N, C-alpha and C positions, 0 to 999 in steps of 0.2 A: 599547523592548527595548534590551538591552545586547548583542544579537547584531549583528556589523559588517555592514554592506550590502556586497553584491558589487562589485568594481570593473567598469568597463566592459570589454567584450571577453570574449575567451575565459576561463573560470575557471581559476584555477590550483591544482594540487595541492599539498599541503604536502608537504615531504621526509619520507621515514620517520624514525621514532624508536621504541625500544622501547615498545610498549603504545600508539602513537598509531595504528597501522594505515595501510595505504596509501590515498592519495587523499582523507583528509579535508579538507572545505573549509567554512569557515563559510557557513549559509544565508542567504537573501536578506531581502527586504524585510518590514516590518512588516504585519500583518494585523489591522485595527482593527475595533472595534464590534460591533454586535448580530448576527453573522454565524455560524451554526452551522457547525462543521467536526467532523464524527464522525471518531473516532479510536479504534482498538483501545487497551485500556487495561491489559493484563496487564503485567508487568514487561519490561524491555527496550525495545526501539525504540518501540514502540506508546506507552508511557508517556513516552519523552522527547518524542516528537512531541506529544502532548497537552500537556505541560509547557511547549513552546515556543510552541504556539500560544495557550495560555491567557496567557503573558506578553505576547502581542502583542495582547491584550484580546480575543481572539475568544471568542464564545459557542462553548463545546467540549463535545460530546457524546461521553462515553467509552462505548464499547460492549464490554461485558464478560460473560462468562460466569458468573462467580462474583460474587454481590451482596457478598459479605463483602470480598473482594479489590479488587471495583471501588470500593465506597464508602471503603475506606481509601486507594486511589489518588485519588479525588475530594478527600478532606480534605486529603492531603497538597499537591496541586496548588494547592487554594485558598489554604492557608497560605503556601506558597512564592511564589505570584504575586499574591496580595490580589485575585484575579479570583472573584467569586462566582458567576459564569455558567459553571460547570464542571458538568456533569450526567451522571448515570450512567444508561444504558438497558441492559437485560440483552439479549445477544445471543449465541446459538450457531450459528455459521455452519454448523455440521454438521447442523442441523435447519432444513429449508424452513419449518417452521411458526414457529419462533422468528424467521427471517428475516422473514416476513411480519408477525409481529406487532411487530417492530422498526420495520420501514418504516410500518406504520399509525399508531405512536405519534408517528413524526418527522412524518408527513404531517399529523396531526391537531394537534400542539402547536407546529410550527416553520413560519414564514413564508418563510424563506429558507433556502437550502442552497449555501453557495458553494464548499465543497471537501468532496469525499467521498474518503476514504483507505481503501483496503481492504488487508488484510494477512492471509492465511490459508493453511492447508496443504490447502484444498480450493478447488475451482474453482466448483462450481454454487452455493454459498452467497452468495459475492461478486456473481456473475453475476446471480442473482435480485435480491439487494439492490439493485445499481445500477439495474436495469431498472425496480424498483418505485418508485425515486426519481428517475427521469429527467425527470418533468414538472415536479417541484420545482427540479431543476437547471437546466432550461431557463428556468423562470420567475424565476430568480436570476441568469442569465447577465449578465456572464462568469462562469462557474464552472468548477471543475476536478474531474475524476476522476483520482486518483493511485493506481496499483496498484504494490504493492511485489513486485517478481519476485526474480530472483536471477541471478547470472552462470551459476549452474548449470542454466538454461535450456538452455544450448548443448549439454547431454548428455541433455536430455530425449527421450523417444521420440515421434517424430513420426507414428507409425502410427495412423491414425485408429480403429483397433478399442480402443486403449489409451486415446486421448484422450477417446472417448464412453463409455468404461466397458464395452464389450462384453467385454473381456477385462482381468484385472487383473495388474498388475506385480508382481512378487515383491519384497517387502521396501521399507522406508520410504525408503530412498535413491531408488530408481528412481521410486516414486510422487511423491516430493518434486521430482525434477528434471522430470518431466513436468508436475507441477501448475505450476511456474514458468514452462515453456513455454506452457501454456495461458493464463497471465496475459498474456503478450506477444501471442499471438494474439487473445485476447479484446480486448486495448486497441486493436490495429490496426482490428479490424473495428468497435469501438464508435466510434472516431474517424471513421472512414467513414461510419458512419450518423448522426453527429452534425455533419457539416459544414453549416456556415451557422447553427447554433444559437446560437452563443457559448459553447458547453461544449466544453471540450477534454479529452482522454484521453491520458495518457502512463503508461508503465511504466518501472520503475527497478530498480537492484541497490543494495542498502545496503553491499554488500562482505562480507568476511568479518569477522563480528561475534561477539563472546563473550557469548552469551545462554543461556537454559536449554534453547532448542530442541536442543542439540547431544545432549542426553541420550537423545533419542528415535532416535537414527541406530544403524546397525551399529557392532560393536566398532571395525573397522578405522578408520571416519571418528571415532569418539570419541577413539582413539588419536592419530591425526593431529593433531585439533584440540588434544588435550592437549600435543602436543610444540609446536604452533604457538602455544600461549596468549600468549607474550610478544609475538607480532607481531599479534596480533588487534586489531581495533578494539574500543573501548568502546561500549556502546548509545547513548550520547551522540553518539559520532563516527558511528556506524551510522545515525543519524536525519538526517545532514545533507542526503543526497539526497532524501530524502523531504520535508523542509522545503523545501528548495530548490523541488523542482517544484509543491509546494502553494501558495508564496507569492511566489516571486521574479518580479519584473518582467520579467527576462530571459527566462522561460518564457512570457510573456503571447503568446498567439496560436499557439504551437508545439502540435501535436497529433499524436497516432499515432506517437510517437517513443520511444525506449529511452535512458535516461541510465545511465551507469555511476556507480559509488559516489562518484568525485570530481566529479560533477555534469556531466560532459561527455557530449554527445551521441555514440551509438555506434551502429553497425549490430548488431542482434541476430543469432543464428544463421540461416542460410538457411531452415530450416524455420519459424523465427518470422516469416519475411518472406513466407510462402507465403499469397496471397490465398484461394485456393481452399480450403486447409486452414482458414483462420481462419473462412470463412464455414459450412463443414461443422461446425466446433465450435460455432459460434453456434447454427445449427439445431438441432443434436442437444441443446443445453442448453436451448433454448427448449422442446423436446419433453420433456425430463427433468424440469423445473422447472414444467411446466404452464402456460407462457407462451403456447402454441399448443394448439388443439385437436388 
C-alpha cells in the first residue's frame, strides 16, 4: 500500500486547511492475505474503507442493499487495486431477515473473518449481524469489530425507553444521535463480553464529513452543513479513523474504547460510559432480534 505507516507514539492531527477537515491523519499498517473484511459499500466513507482494505490485499466483502450500485463499486475497486478478491453480498441492515441471510452466506463461504466493520443508521441490524458472526470472529482471533459512531452521540438520548424502542424520537436528527449513542454502548458491552477471546471491539467518530447522508436531516442541519461545506472532510479523510481502528498495530489489544476522528483515544459521553445502560440495551436488543427466548 502507499498509505504511510503511523509514527510511534501518540498520533498527530494535521493542521486545518480548506476542504481538509479537522483531524485527518493517514491510517496505519497493511492488512494482507486471504482475510475477509466486510465493509459497507455505498458511496462515501464505506466505499473508501473498502478501497483501502482492498489495496492492502485483503479479501474484502462489500455489504450493499443495491445489487447494481454494489456491483459497480466492486468493479471499480477491483480495477483501482488489482485485487480480484473483492466480493459483493447483499445486505439491508434495516431487515433482520436480510441480516440473517448475509450472515449465513458469510459463515458458509468464509473460513476467516479478521475485521467486521459496521456502519448503519440503526442499531438492531449491526447488533444482530455482529452476534451471528461472533463464533467466526473468535475462531479467527486476533480479530476486530469496528463500529462507526459519531461525535453526535454526545447529544443522544440516554432514556431507556428511547434506546429500546418503547418510545420514538421525533425527527431523524434525534434518532441519529441516539443511534450513535447506542453504537458506543454496544461496543462497550461487546468488549466486556469478549474479554479473553482475542477479539477486540472499538467505536469511532469519522468527524464531520461531506457525504450523501446530509440530505436526510432537517432543513436547519442541511443549511448548517451547506455553510460549513468548505471546512468538511472528504469521504477519504473521513475514512481515516475507521481504517486506523481496523488495521493499525497501534490499536492491537485495545478494546472497549472510543476514538475521535483524528485517531486519538477519547472519553465518550457520560451516558455512553454507563455500564448499566449498556447491559440494558444489550438485553433488550437480544429480545428484539430473537437471540433470546
